[in-house]
N, C-alpha and C positions, 0 to 999 in steps of 0.2 A: 294911044298915048298912055304913058304911065299914070296911074291914079295919083292925084295930088294928095300930099300928106295933110291930114287934118289934125287938129289938136287932139291929142290922146291916141293918134294912130301910131306914134312912135315915142319911145321914152327919151327924155332929155337926160343929159349927164347929171344935172342937179337932182332930178327925180330919182335917178338910179342911186345916187349917194344917200338920199333920204330913205330909200327902200332897203338898201343893204345894211346900213348902220343898225336899224332895229333888229335885224336878224342876228348880228353879232352880239348886241346887248342882251337879247332874249336868251340866246344860247349860253352866253357866259353866266347869266344869273341862274339858269337851270343847272349848268354843270357845277357851279359852286355849291348850290343847295344840295345836289346829289352827292357831293364829295365832302361835305362838312364832316369832319372827323375829330373827335376829342383825342388829341395826341396823348397816348398812354404815358410816354416819358416826359412830356411837358407838364403833365399833371402830377407825376410822381416825384420828379427830381427838382432840386433847387435850380434856380435860373442859371447860375454860373456853370453848374454841371451839365445842364441840358444844352447850353450854348456850345460848350466844349465838345459834347457828344455830337452835335449837329455839324461841327467843323470836321470831325474825323470820319463820320459814317460814310460820306461819299467815297472816300478812299477805299473803304472795305467793300462797298457795293460794286465798285468798278472792277474788283478782282474776281468776281464770281464767274464771269464768262471765261477768262483765261484759265482759271482753275478747272472749270468743266472741260475745257479743251485739253488740258494736261491729263486729266483722268481718261478722257476718250482716247488719247494717243498712247498712253503708257500702261493702262491697267491690264493685269493678267492674274490668274488664280495664284500663281506662285508669289508674285509681288504683293498681292493682297494679304496672303498669310504672313509673309515676311514682315511687312511694315506694321501689320496689326500686332504681331508678336513682339517685335522690337520696341513698340510703343510702351510696353510694360516696363522696359528698362529705364524709362524716364519718369515713372510714376512714384507717388509717395510710398505706396506699398512695397515696391522693390527696395527702395532705400531704407525703409524702416525695418525690413527683414535683414538686410545686408550690413547695415551700420553697426548693430550690436556685436556682430562677429569681429569687426575691426577692434573693438575695445577688448573683447575676450582673448584675442590673439596678440595683444601687446602693441597694437598700432593706435595708441591713444591720441597722439597729435593729429594723425590723419583722420581718425574718427571724429574728433572735435571739429576739425575744419570742415569736414563733409556735412556734419549736422548743422553748423552755422550756415553754410551755403544753401543747403536744402531748405531749412526752416525759414531763413530770410527770403529765399526765392519764392516759397509758397505764400508767405505772409504779404510780401510787397506786391507780387502779381495779383494776389487775391484782393488787396485793397484797390488796385487800379481797376480790376475787373468790376468790382461792385461800385466803384466811383463813377465809371463811364457807362457801364451797362451796354457795351457794344456786342452785337450778336456774332455768332459764327457765320461762315458763308452759307448762303441759302441752299437748302435741299428740298426739292430738286432745283436746278439741274445736277448739283453735286450728289454723290452717294457717299455716305459716311461709313467708314470701315473702322470698327473698333471692337475691342473685347471688354470695354468698360461701359456699364450702363449709366454711370453717373457723370462721365466726362461731358456728354452732350448737354447735360443740364446746366453747365456753367456757361458764363459769357466767354467770348472768344479772345478778347484783347486784354493783355498780351498772352502769348502761349507760355503756360507754366512748364510744359514739357521742354520747350526750347530754353527757357531760363535755367532749369535744372541741368540739362545736358551740357550747355555751354559753360556754366559755372564749374561743373565738375571737370569738364575737359580742360579748361584753362588752368585750373589749379593742379590737375594731374600732370599736365605738361610742365608746369613750374617745378613740381616735385621731381619729375624725371630729369629736368635740366640740372637741378641742384645735386642730384645723386649720380650724375653721369660718370664722374671719376671712379666711383666704386662699383660700376656695373659694366657688364659686357656690352660693347658698342652695338653689336647686332641685336641683343635683347632690348637695349634702350630704344633703338630705332623701330623695332617691331611694336613695342608698347606705345610709342608715339603714334605710329600709323594706326594702331587699334583705337587710340583716343580720337583721332580725326574721323575714322570710319564710324565710330559710335555716335559722335555728335552729328555727322552728316546723315546717318540713318534716322536719327530721332527727328531732326529738324525737317529734312525733306519728307520724311514719312508723314508729318502732320499735314503737309500740303497734299501729298498723294492720297491720304485717307480722307480728305475733304473736311478735316476738323478745324483747320485754320487757314487764313489767307497769308499772303506775303508780308503784309504790314504786321500781322500778329507775330510771326516768327522772327522778323527782323528786330522789332522792339523787344520781344522776349529774349532774343539772343544778346542784344546790347545790355539788357538788364542783368543777364547772367554774367556777362563779361565784367560789368561794373562790380558786381558782388564779389567775383573772384579776385579782382584787383584790390578791393578793400580788405579781403581776408589775407591776401599775400602781404599787403603793406602793414596792416595793423593787427593781424591775428595773434602773432607771438607776443606783442606788447599787451594785448588784452588778456591773454592767458597768464602772463606774469603778474599783472595787476590783480587778477582774480585769486591766484594762489598765494600771493604775498600779503594780501590784505586780511581784513577780518570778515566776519559774517555780513558786514555792511555791504560788501561787494556783490555777492549773489542776491542779497535782499534788494539792493537797488535795481539790479537787472530784472528781478521778478516784478517789482513795482512798475517799471517802465513797460514791460510786456503786458501787464494787466491794463495799463492805460491804453495801450495800442488796441487791445481787445475791446475795451469800452468805446473807443473812438472809431472803430471800424465803420465805414460808411454803410448806410442802409441801401440795399439795392432796390430797384424798381420791381423786380420779380423775385420769386423764391429761388435763390441760387445757393448752392452748397459751398461757395468759396469761403464764407464766414466760418463754417464748420471746420474746414481744413486749416484756416488761420488759427482758430482756437486750439486745435489739436497740436499744431507745431509751436504755438506759444507755450503750451504745456511742456512740450519736449525741451525747449530751450530752458525753461525754468528748472526742470529736473536735471538737465545736463550740467548747468552751472552750479546748482546747489550740491549735487552729488560729486562733481569734480572737486569742489573745495573741500568737502567732507572726506572723500576718499584719499585725497592727497595727504591729509593729516593723520590717516589711520595707519596701523601697523601692517595692514594687508597689502599695501601698495608699494610700488617701487618708484624711485625718483629718476630712474634711467629708462629711456632717454629724456623723458619729461616727467614732472610731478604727476602723481595719480595714475601711473601706468600699471596695468594688470600684469603680474609676473607670468611669463609664458615662454616656452622654448619647445619647438616641434621636435628637436633632436632628443631632448630629455623626456618629453611626455609621450611622444609617439602619435601616429595618426589615429589609432583607435580611441585613445583617451580624448584626443581633440574632438573627434566627431561626437563622442558621448557627451562631453560637457557642452558643446554647442546645442545638441538636441535637448539637453536638460535645461539650458538657459532659455531656449525658445518655448519649451513647455511652461516654464515659470512665467514668461510674459503672457502667454495665452490664459493661464490660470488667474493671474492678477487681473487681467482685463475682464474676464467673465465674472469673477467674484465681485470686484469693486463696482462694476456697472450695476449689478443686481442690488448690492447694498445701498449705493447712492440713490438709485431710482426709488428705493423704499424710504430712505431717511430724508431726502432733500425736499420733496413736495410739501410736507407740513412746515418745515423751516421756511421755505420760500413764501408760503401763505402769510406767515407772521411778518416776514420782511416786507412783503407787498403791502400788508396792512399798515406798516410804518412808513410807507412811501419811499422805500430805499431799494426797490427792485431794479433789475436790469432789463429795461424794456427793449424788445426786438420785435419788428413788425411781423415776422412770419413764425414766431414762436408762441405757443399757447401758454398763457399764464397759469400758475398753480391754482389760483382761485377759480379757474374755469374747468377744472377736471378733478375727479376724485381718485381714479386709479390710472395706471399706465399699462397698456398692453405690451407684450414682448415686441421690441422694435430693433431694427438694425440701425444702430446709432451713429455709424460713421462709415466712410469708404476708404479709410487709410489702411487699417489692418483688419482683414476678415476674421470672423470668429472661427474656431476650430471646426465647428459643424459645417461651415460653408466650403471648406477646402476640397472635399470630395466632389461637390457640385462644380467648383471652378475647374478642377481637372477634367471632369466629364465634358464640360462645355468646350474646353480647349480641344479635346479629342474629337468631339462630335462636329464642331464647326470648323475644324482645321485651323483653329486659332483666330477666327475672325467672324464677325457678324456685320452684314451690310444693311443699313437702314436708309430709307428714302422718305422725306417729308419732315415736317416739324416734330421735334422731340422735346422741346421745352417751351415755356411761355414766351421767352425771348425770341425763339424761332417763329412762333405763331404771330407775334406782333410785327416782326420784321417782314414776314410774308404779307401781312395786311398793309403795311406801309409801302412795300414795293408795288403791290397791286394798285393802291391808291395813286401812287406816283405815275404808274403806267397809264391809268385811266385819265389822269389830268393831262399828261403829255399827248396821248392819243387824241383826246377831245380837242385840245388846243390846235394840234396839227390839222385835224379834220375841219374844225370850224374855220380856220384861216384859209384852207384850200377851197372849201365850199363858198365862202364869201367872195374870194377872188374869182372863182369860176362863175358864180352867179352874176357878178358885175360885168365880167368880160362877155358872157353870153348875151346878156340883155343889151349891152352896147352894140353888139354885132347884129342884133336882130333888125335894127333900122336899116342896115346896109343890105340885108338879105331878103327883106320883105318883097321888093320888086321882083327879084329873081324867083321867089317862091311862087308868085302868080303867073310866071311865064311857063310855057309848056315843058321846058327842060328840067323837069323834076328829076332829081338824082338821089342815090343812096349816099350815105356818109362815106367819105373817103378816109384814107389813112391820115391825110392832112387834117381833116375835121376831127378825127378821133385824137389826134395829137394835142388838140386844145384841152383835152381833159386833164386835170391835175395829176392823175395817177399814171398817165402814159409814160412809158419808158422805165417804170419802176420794176422791171423784171429782176428778181433777186439773183445775186451771184451766189456761188457756193458758200462763200464766207458769210455773206449777209443772211443766207438761208439758215446757216448753223446758228448765227447769233439770234435770229428770230425764233428758232426752235428752243434755244436756251431761255429766251424771254417768255415764251409760252409756258415752259415748264416752271418758270419762276412765278407765274401767276398773271402774265399779261394776256388774259383771255377775255377781259371785259373791255372791248374796243368799240368806240362809237364810229359807225361807218355810214356812208351816204348811200341811200337808196334812190337811184335816179328815176326820172319820169319815163314812162313808156306808153305807147298807144293803148296798151292793155290795162293801164291803171284805172280802176273804177273812179267815176267822177267824184264820189265822196271822199276818196283817198288821194286825189291828185294834188299832192302838196309835198313839201320837203319833209322827209321822215328821218328819224335817227333811231337806231336800235342797238341793243346790247346783245352780244353773242350772235350777230348776224354775219354769215360768211360774205366775204368780199366778192361782188359780182364780177363777171367777165365783161368789161365795157366794150371790148372789140366785137363781141357777139350780139350787142344790142341793135335792134332795128332803128331806122332813122326816126328821129323825134321831130314832130311838126313844129316849125317855128311859131305858128299860131298857138299851138298848145303851150309852148313855153311862155308866149306873151300873155296868154290868158291866166297863167298862174304866177305872174310876177307878184301879185298880192298874196303873200304867203301866210297861211294860217299855221301857227306853230303848235305842234303837238307836244304835250309835256314830256320832258326828258324821262326815260324809263327810270323808275325809282331804284336806287342802289340800297340794298339792305345790309347795313353793317352787322346787324345782329345775326343774320343768316350766315354771313361769312365768318363771323366770330365762332358761331356754333360749329361750322364746318371744320375750321382749323383746330379749335381747342378740343373738339370731340375726338380728335386723333391722339391726343396726348394721354400718357399714363397719369393717373391721379397721384399727385405728390402727397406722401404721407404727412400726417400731423406731426409737427415737431414741438417739443415741450421745453419750457424755459430751463428746467433742471439739466438739460443736456449740455448746456454751456459749461457749467461748473463740473459736470461729470467728465467731460472731455479734458478739461484742465487737469483734474486730479488723476484720471486714468493715464494720460500720456506723460504727465510729470512722473508718475510711478514707473512707467515703462522705461523712461530715460534713466531714472534712479537705478532700476534693476540692471540696465545695460552697463552703467558706469561703476556702480558700487555694490548693489545688492547681490547680483549673481556672482561676481568675483569672490565675495565673502562666503557665499554658499558653496562655491567650488572648494574652498579650503575646508569647510566644515564636513563635506561629504566625501572628501578624498579625491577630488578632481582638480585640485590646484597644485601649485608649486610655491615653496616659500620665497618671499622676496629676497633679492640680493642687495 
């Protein structure tokens, strides 16, 4: 006769419920304690900015795996070099070198429009970047292909490259459409095709190079298109207002730009977006002031627009044109190098006096003048390289075939995003494992009462596939697509996963309990020997081992230890950039055209 069940010989459903619930509560408390993390951005940003950031960041994170798949399918050495090189055609440096040539060759209207588009694109995208502090796509799994060492230090949303490329393309297409009657149709069509090809190369290249996600380039492109439409609709009216008014017009523009600089949002991390915005605010100040002044001088022409530099290729010839362009570029580099040294010498004492009066310009990541005595030689911007850096840039392009591939965090924003991703993966993994283990424990204990009689019968058997199918991980054989996604997740930092170590007959008595571990490989459950139901019953009273401690400090050191140290930035650099770049714009519009006349490289106005 089967042995009669006595009290305590089998679990009741009520006792099971009381036994499983403490497991879930204990595990949850341990997981929360191990994952308590002072959110860097919640602490650094105002609440409304942080909430807006939290609404947008899931969109950006969801794009990482598709971008990694895109790189996996399309990458080749030739495309790496092509997209890394063409990315330079959307940078501030490229436009700052090319735009003065438009003014010196008589294309003043086009030059002014391009400066407005570029400067407003850099300023507006920089404000959005520092406002939201949204990171670039994670690396790994993405590999970042770039020729710029500073681009990866910026936030990712929106893409300034896309903003610049689309604004220039839309405006160029507008100019080509307006001038179609006086141009050969074939030439007009070819130029339009080149515009589309240029913008497509820049925008898609940001995805290919792993520097931006889809959301970054879409919003950046929309911003560029908006700026182009504003320039098309109001650009001519703005120029007429500037030229026909008094000095109050350029002065008002300058004051507005200075207010924009002052109100530029503080980022949570040390990001160079503010530096670029300051530089191009200076460019706009110089362009508007010089445009008004040059239009009223005897050296300018009013055809086709006021303030045009007199120029004719037919009259001057190609040789003189090249010489005056080279002369103008040399004057810009000379101005930049000279004024930077002078201002770095004169401004610190002045800033100390201003700081003492409480009227300084506080910026979080800039060292105040009262905190230093001297300034070492520094590279103060990433817009126009110094003359001494040009040979190194050329050598790098030739040595690296126009590209450099980097893997891993490159900025503080990258490191914090990696930490956030790992934390989220730990939370999700632990939640899934806790739920699976609790359900499995409840089911197994309930089934023991039905299996105890058969266990004491002679027909002992090994676990069958049906028995193994009861395990919560059964059937989770990864497909190729899920395997690829899992590999991407592991590269992104999903390596701290809580896994269940099941009981086996070889488990020592002191350790026969439910265990959880970090970095433990998932066991092969199908290869496990049969577990005695009595052994399972004996261990229904589970003693909980503390959840393995997660060291945020160790992870922080691991990630931030890979980053290059950001140089100290000084408060006087803000005013230095404004003055230097306002002077560069003045040289492009007025200073160099006057010098051309003085040294015999110009032509008299008509």
